[in-house]
C-alpha positions in Angstrom: 35.3 -7.8 -7.5 36.0 -7.3 -3.8 39.6 -6.2 -4.4 38.8 -3.5 -7.0 35.8 -2.3 -4.9 38.0 -1.9 -1.8 40.5 0.1 -3.9 37.8 2.6 -4.7 36.5 2.8 -1.1 40.0 3.2 0.4 40.7 6.0 -2.1 37.5 7.8 -1.2 38.1 7.6 2.5 41.7 8.8 2.0 40.4 11.8 0.1 38.3 12.8 3.2 35.0 10.9 2.8 33.5 9.4 6.0 31.5 6.8 4.1 31.9 5.2 0.7 30.1 2.4 -1.2 30.5 0.5 -4.5 28.0 -1.4 -6.6 29.4 -3.6 -9.4 26.7 -4.8 -11.8 26.7 -7.3 -14.6 23.3 -7.4 -16.4 22.2 -9.1 -19.7 18.9 -8.3 -21.3 16.8 -9.5 -24.2 13.9 -7.6 -25.8 11.8 -9.0 -28.6 8.9 -7.2 -30.3 6.4 -8.8 -32.7 3.7 -6.8 -34.4 1.0 -8.3 -36.5 3.0 -11.5 -36.8 6.2 -9.8 -37.9 9.4 -9.4 -35.9 10.0 -5.7 -35.4 13.1 -5.9 -33.2 15.3 -8.5 -31.4 17.8 -6.9 -29.1 20.3 -8.4 -26.7 22.5 -6.2 -24.5 25.0 -6.3 -21.7 25.6 -3.7 -19.0 28.7 -4.0 -16.8 30.2 -1.4 -14.6 30.4 0.2 -11.1 28.6 3.0 -9.3 30.7 4.6 -6.6 29.5 7.0 -3.9 31.3 9.1 -1.3 29.7 10.9 1.7 30.8 13.4 4.3 28.7 15.7 6.6 25.6 15.4 4.6 27.3 15.8 1.2 27.1 13.1 -1.5 29.2 12.5 -4.6 28.4 9.9 -7.2 30.2 8.6 -10.3 30.0 5.6 -12.6 32.8 3.6 -14.0 33.3 0.9 -16.6 37.0 0.5 -16.0 36.9 -2.3 -13.4 40.7 -2.4 -12.8 42.2 -1.5 -9.5 43.7 1.6 -10.9 40.5 2.7 -12.7 38.4 2.2 -9.6 41.0 3.9 -7.3 41.0 7.0 -9.6 37.2 7.2 -9.5 37.1 6.6 -5.7 39.5 9.5 -5.1 37.5 11.8 -7.4 34.2 11.2 -5.7 35.9 11.5 -2.3 37.3 14.9 -3.2 34.0 16.1 -4.7 32.1 15.2 -1.5 34.6 17.1 0.6 34.4 20.1 -1.7 30.6 20.3 -1.3 30.3 19.5 2.4 30.0 23.2 3.4 27.2 23.8 1.0 24.7 21.3 2.2 21.4 22.5 3.8 21.6 19.9 6.6 24.7 18.2 8.1 24.4 14.7 9.4 26.5 11.5 9.8 25.6 8.2 8.1 25.3 4.9 9.9 23.6 1.6 9.4 23.7 -2.2 9.9 26.2 -4.4 8.1 25.6 -7.6 6.2 27.7 -10.3 4.6 25.9 -12.7 2.3 25.7 -14.4 -1.1 22.2 -15.0 -2.6 22.3 -17.1 -5.8 19.3 -17.5 -8.1 18.2 -21.1 -8.8 16.4 -21.4 -12.2 15.6 -24.4 -14.3 16.0 -22.7 -17.7 18.6 -19.9 -17.7 17.9 -17.2 -20.3 21.4 -17.8 -21.7 20.6 -21.4 -22.5 17.5 -20.5 -24.5 18.2 -19.5 -28.1 16.9 -16.2 -29.5 14.9 -18.3 -32.0 13.1 -20.0 -29.2 12.3 -16.7 -27.5 11.0 -15.2 -30.8 8.9 -18.3 -31.4 7.3 -17.9 -28.0 6.6 -14.2 -28.6 5.2 -15.0 -32.1 2.9 -17.7 -30.6 1.4 -15.1 -28.2 1.1 -12.5 -31.0 -0.7 -15.1 -33.2 -3.1 -15.9 -30.4 -4.3 -12.3 -30.3 -4.2 -11.8 -34.1 -6.2 -14.9 -34.9 -8.7 -14.6 -32.1 -11.3 -12.5 -34.0 -11.4 -10.8 -37.4 -12.2 -7.5 -35.8 -8.7 -7.4 -34.2 -6.7 -5.0 -36.5 -3.4 -4.7 -34.7 -1.3 -6.7 -32.3 1.9 -6.0 -30.5 3.7 -8.5 -28.3 6.8 -7.7 -26.3 9.0 -10.4 -24.6 11.8 -9.3 -22.2 14.2 -11.0 -19.9 16.9 -9.7 -17.5 19.7 -11.5 -15.6 21.7 -9.5 -13.1 24.6 -10.1 -10.9 25.1 -7.4 -8.3 27.9 -6.9 -5.8 27.6 -4.3 -3.1 30.2 -3.3 -0.5 30.7 -0.3 1.8 33.0 1.2 4.3 30.8 0.1 7.2 31.6 -3.5 6.5 28.8 -4.7 4.3 29.6 -7.1 1.5 26.8 -8.9 -0.4 26.4 -10.6 -3.8 22.9 -11.2 -5.3 21.6 -12.6 -8.5 18.2 -11.8 -10.1 16.3 -13.3 -13.1 13.1 -11.6 -14.4 11.1 -12.6 -17.5 8.0 -10.8 -18.8 5.5 -11.0 -21.7 3.1 -8.3 -22.8 0.3 -8.4 -25.3 -1.4 -5.2 -26.7 -4.3 -5.5 -29.1 -6.5 -3.1 -31.0 -9.9 -4.0 -32.3 -12.2 -2.1 -34.6 -15.9 -2.5 -35.5 -17.0 0.3 -37.8 -16.0 3.6 -36.2 -15.6 1.9 -32.8 -12.0 1.3 -32.0 -10.8 -0.1 -28.7 -7.4 -1.1 -27.1 -6.6 -3.8 -24.6 -3.6 -5.4 -23.0 -2.5 -8.3 -20.7 0.9 -9.0 -19.2 2.7 -11.5 -17.0 5.9 -10.7 -15.2 7.6 -12.9 -12.6 10.9 -13.9 -10.9 12.6 -17.0 -12.2 14.0 -18.5 -15.4 12.5 -19.0 -18.9 10.5 -21.9 -17.4 8.2 -19.3 -15.8 7.0 -18.4 -19.3 6.0 -22.0 -20.0 3.3 -22.0 -17.3 -0.4 -21.6 -17.9 -0.9 -17.9 -17.5 1.9 -16.5 -19.7 1.2 -19.1 -22.4 -2.3 -17.6 -22.9 -1.7 -13.9 -22.4 -2.4 -13.1 -26.1 -5.8 -14.8 -25.9 -6.5 -12.9 -22.7 -5.7 -9.5 -24.3 -7.8 -10.4 -27.4 -10.8 -11.5 -25.4 -10.7 -8.2 -23.4 -10.5 -5.9 -26.4 -13.4 -7.8 -28.2 -15.5 -7.4 -25.1 -14.7 -3.7 -25.1 -16.3 -3.3 -28.5 -19.6 -4.1 -27.0 -19.1 -2.0 -23.9 -20.7 1.4 -23.3 -19.3 4.7 -22.0 -20.1 5.3 -18.4 -22.1 8.3 -17.3 -20.1 10.5 -14.9 -21.3 11.0 -11.3 -21.0 9.9 -7.7 -20.9 6.1 -7.2 -20.0 3.5 -4.7 -17.2 1.6 -6.4 -15.5 -1.7 -6.1 -11.8 -1.8 -7.3 -10.5 -5.1 -8.6 -7.0 -6.1 -7.4 -5.2 -4.5 -10.4 -6.9 -1.1 -10.1 -6.6 -1.3 -6.3 -2.9 -2.0 -6.5 -2.4 0.9 -8.8 -4.1 3.2 -6.4 -2.2 1.9 -3.4 1.1 2.1 -5.3 0.7 5.5 -7.0 -1.5 7.5 -4.7 -0.2 6.2 -1.4 3.0 4.2 -1.8 5.0 7.0 -3.4 4.0 9.3 -0.6 5.6 6.7 1.8 9.0 6.8 0.2 11.0 8.5 2.9 13.1 10.9 0.6 9.8 12.9 0.4 10.1 13.9 4.1 13.3 16.0 4.0 12.1 17.5 0.7 8.6 18.2 2.2 6.9 16.7 -0.9 4.5 14.3 0.7 0.9 14.6 1.9 1.8 12.2 4.7 4.4 14.5 6.4 4.0 14.5 10.2 1.4 11.7 10.0 3.4 8.7 11.1 1.5 7.1 14.0 -1.8 8.7 13.0 -5.0 7.0 11.9 -5.6 7.4 8.1 -8.4 4.8 7.6 -10.6 2.2 9.2 -9.2 -0.5 11.5 -9.6 -3.2 8.8 -7.2 -1.4 6.4 -3.7 -2.8 6.0 -1.3 -1.6 3.3 2.1 -3.3 2.8 5.2 -3.3 0.7 7.0 -6.6 0.8 10.2 -7.4 -1.2 10.5 -10.8 0.5 7.5 -12.4 -1.3 8.8 -15.5 -3.2 8.6 -15.5 -6.9 7.4 -11.9 -7.4 9.0 -9.6 -9.9 9.5 -6.9 -7.3 11.3 -9.1 -4.8 14.9 -8.9 -3.7 16.8 -10.1 -0.6 19.1 -7.1 -0.2 18.7 -3.6 -1.5 21.2 -1.6 -3.7 22.9 -0.3 -0.5 23.4 -3.9 0.8 20.7 -3.6 3.5 18.7 -6.8 4.1 15.0 -6.4 3.1 11.9 -7.0 5.2 8.2 -6.6 4.8 7.1 -2.9 5.4 3.8 -2.4 7.1 2.9 1.0 5.7 -0.5 1.1 7.2 -1.5 -1.3 10.0 -5.1 -1.3 11.4 -5.6 2.0 9.6 -2.5 3.7 11.2 0.5 4.9 9.2 3.3 2.9 10.8 6.3 2.6 8.5 8.1 4.4 5.6 10.5 3.1 2.9 14.0 4.0 3.8 17.5 4.3 2.4 20.5 4.6 4.8 20.3 8.4 4.5 16.6 8.8 5.2 16.6 6.4 8.1 19.5 8.4 9.6 17.9 11.8 9.0 14.5 10.7 10.3 15.8 8.7 13.3 14.3 5.4 12.0 15.5 2.0 11.1 16.7 1.3 7.5 14.5 -1.4 5.9 16.1 -2.2 2.6 14.2 0.1 0.3 17.0 1.8 -1.6 16.9 0.7 -5.3 18.6 1.8 -8.5 17.8 1.1 -12.2 21.5 0.2 -12.8 25.0 1.1 -11.6 24.7 4.3 -13.6 22.1 5.6 -11.1 22.3 6.4 -7.3 19.9 4.3 -5.1 16.8 6.0 -3.7 13.9 4.8 -1.6 11.5 2.8 -3.9 8.7 0.3 -3.6 8.8 -3.4 -4.4 5.6 -5.5 -4.2 2.9 -3.1 -2.9 -0.6 -4.2 -2.0 -3.7 -4.0 0.2 -3.9 -6.9 2.6 -6.9 -9.2 2.3 -10.0 -8.8 4.4 -12.9 -11.1 5.1 -15.5 -10.2 2.4 -16.4 -12.6 -0.5 -16.4 -10.6 -3.8 -19.9 -11.8 -4.7 -21.0 -10.8 -1.2 -19.6 -7.3 -1.7 -21.5 -6.9 -5.0 -24.7 -8.3 -3.6 -24.5 -5.9 -0.7 -24.7 -2.9 -3.2 -27.8 -1.5 -4.7 -26.0 0.5 -7.4 -22.4 1.2 -8.3 -19.4 0.3 -10.5 -16.8 -2.4 -10.5 -13.5 -0.9 -11.8 -11.1 -3.4 -13.5 -7.5 -3.1 -14.8 -5.7 0.2 -15.5 -5.1 2.4 -18.5 -3.4 5.6 -17.3 -3.5 8.2 -14.7 -1.6 10.8 -12.6 -0.8 11.4 -9.0 0.7 14.2 -6.9 2.3 12.8 -3.8 2.8 16.3 -2.2 -1.0 16.8 -2.3 -2.3 13.3 -2.4 -4.4 14.0 -5.5 -4.9 11.3 -8.1 -6.9 10.4 -11.2 -6.8 6.8 -12.6 -8.7 5.5 -15.6 -9.7 1.8 -15.5 -9.2 -0.5 -18.4 -12.9 -1.4 -18.2 -15.7 -1.9 -15.7 -19.1 -3.2 -15.0 -22.2 -1.5 -13.7 -23.7 -2.9 -10.5 -27.4 -2.7 -10.4 -29.6 -4.1 -7.6 -26.7 -6.2 -6.3 -25.8 -7.7 -9.7 -22.9 -7.1 -12.1 -24.5 -6.0 -15.4 -23.3 -3.9 -18.4 -19.6 -3.7 -19.3 -18.5 -0.1 -19.4 -15.4 1.8 -20.7 -13.9 5.3 -20.4 -14.3 5.2 -16.6 -12.0 7.0 -14.2 -11.7 7.6 -10.5 -10.4 10.8 -9.0 -9.9 12.0 -5.4 -7.5 12.8 -2.6 -6.0 9.8 -1.0 -6.5 10.9 2.6 -10.2 11.5 1.9 -10.5 8.1 0.1 -8.9 5.8 2.7 -11.6 6.4 5.4 -14.3 5.5 2.8 -13.0 1.9 2.2 -15.8 0.0 4.0 -15.3 -3.6 2.6 -12.1 -5.5 1.7 -12.2 -8.8 -0.1 -10.5 -12.1 0.9 -9.0 -12.7 -2.5 -5.5 -11.8 -3.6 -3.8 -11.1 -6.9 -0.6 -9.3 -8.0 0.1 -7.6 -11.3 3.5 -6.8 -12.9 4.7 -3.4 -13.9 7.7 -1.0 -14.1 7.7 2.0 -11.8 9.3 5.3 -12.8 10.8 7.9 -10.5 13.6 10.4 -10.8 14.4 9.1 -14.3 14.8 5.5 -13.1 12.5 2.5 -14.1 12.5 -0.5 -11.8 10.5 -3.8 -11.8 7.6 -3.8 -9.4 4.4 -5.7 -8.5 1.1 -4.1 -7.4 -2.2 -5.6 -6.3 -4.1 -7.0 -3.4 -7.8 -7.6 -3.2 -11.2 -6.3 -4.3 -12.1 -3.4 -2.1 -15.2 -1.1 -1.9 -15.1 2.7 -1.6 -18.3 4.7 -0.8 -19.4 7.7 -2.7 -16.6 8.5 -5.1 -16.5 10.9 -8.1 -16.4 8.8 -11.3 -15.7 10.4 -14.7 -17.0 9.2 -18.0 -17.3 10.3 -21.6 
């Protein structure tokens, strides 16, 4: 791999580029879908190729290649080098590119490699989860279970001297259920995603994800719609993680700064919330779906302290954004595959634990709502506006958790919300997901703790 990658880099530099990099990827995936006990699809795929970039004076050129011969890579390298040179006089801002160099191999140690598990075994696991949900209660009228796994080998090298090889292994199971009682129809879901081999799907939580999804949707049949108004709210770790990721984390991705598309522009070093508020993005967490040792530009990762003691302290950088903003690269450049250029992205994003017991937080409230899980929502990073609907919730009355509610949503402006966080729990939980940005989907984790926000607009039916 190194020889053919160097052929592309040398050709790009010879064509006039000042920087070039190559990512060679070999990924195998499996996706199995079961619906109402019947296998709907069973797909296995392989993606192998290279993404090649050239840079000069602020101008980028990018191409993808599946011909991994020296001649094929050299031809693509020369093409992107020439394209970068041809566009260098048309860029809005000229700058040079620099960064640290790394040489490393990070191999993934798993007990049960996906390639050693037959498709029949994977289908049997997915069907077991689907049956759990389907047989849980006669009011469940539809089930859908999706199993997926991904194994990746990634080689990254660039003209600065970086050469790294990393492996990644990600399994996930998702259960979606629909229940009906008369005209009352509700939907629920549960998911587990992690980092490791198939053995991670044989542990306690993923083995019961169908039952968890079914229990939730049956509970929703007895829930009531919430009455809209202004409430003190407690977010559970899942809902909290979504808010931190969507409403705040995306605004911390540093490619928003040159584009002027973040509500946080010019706010680095400013206080955004109370002293007890800490928000982090950490790709070094062991065993998490969003973790990786080096990013897709070959930069070593580290924990990013986005907000420390209420102050915005750090952004998520690629080599370009770190150079343009005069900051240090921190391993945040990610790409869905070799067919996409790497851009600043999140990994495992969360609110750090505080010192409140959850029960203590509830008992400290006279009235309010506990928001749990996540259904859907939207956010606008340039304005900081958001609206998220919880999967379900509970009314809090006289310091006690009471009626289960549904159709409950939270809306606001993130810079108005952060100062209202007055209590942060000492618990911690992460939830798996896939984050979309610029047409690229990447595996992530979100979460943190229970946290309380004072006087928030809550929408209902």
